[in-house]
C-alpha positions in Angstrom: 14.5 -1.9 4.0 12.2 1.0 4.4 10.2 1.5 7.6 6.5 2.2 7.1 5.1 5.0 9.2 1.6 4.9 10.7 0.6 7.8 8.5 1.7 6.0 5.3 -0.2 2.8 6.3 -3.3 4.8 7.3 -3.2 6.6 3.9 -2.9 3.3 2.1 -5.8 1.8 4.1 -8.1 4.8 3.5 -7.4 4.9 -0.3 -8.0 1.2 -0.5 -11.3 1.5 1.4 -12.5 4.5 -0.5 -12.0 2.7 -3.8 -13.4 -0.5 -2.4 -10.4 -2.5 -3.5 -9.6 -6.0 -2.4 -6.0 -6.9 -1.7 -6.0 -8.8 -5.0 -7.2 -5.8 -7.0 -4.8 -3.5 -5.2 -2.0 -6.0 -5.9 -2.8 -5.9 -9.6 -2.9 -2.1 -9.7 0.3 -1.6 -7.7 2.4 -4.6 -8.6 2.8 -5.5 -4.9 2.1 -9.0 -3.7 -1.4 -9.3 -2.1 -0.1 -11.1 1.0 2.5 -8.3 1.5 -0.4 -5.7 1.2 -2.4 -7.7 3.7 0.5 -7.7 6.1 1.1 -4.0 5.7 -2.6 -3.0 6.2 -3.0 -5.4 9.1 0.3 -4.1 10.6 2.1 -7.4 10.7 4.8 -5.9 8.4 6.5 -2.7 9.4 9.3 -2.5 6.9 9.4 -3.3 3.2 12.0 -3.2 0.3 12.5 0.1 -1.4 10.8 -1.1 -4.6 7.7 -2.1 -2.7 7.5 1.2 -0.9 8.1 3.1 -4.2 5.2 1.2 -5.9 2.8 2.0 -3.1 3.9 5.6 -2.7 3.6 6.1 -6.5 0.0 4.7 -6.3 -0.9 7.0 -3.4 0.5 10.1 -5.1 -1.1 9.2 -8.4 -4.5 8.8 -6.7 -4.0 12.1 -4.9 -3.8 14.1 -8.2 -7.1 12.7 -9.6 
């Protein structure tokens, strides 16, 4: 399990808001379950599997380069 830092969750939330993505759209883009995304953004989930973290981190880094 990988702990999620406040900075990581904040970055995810900001990117989601800027792109005006629902949890369903973000789930499709990242490959992460929408209820998992909801739990992360609403701070009910504070640790995720490595695969989930990698998918979200890759999306954040991909968006950063655009």
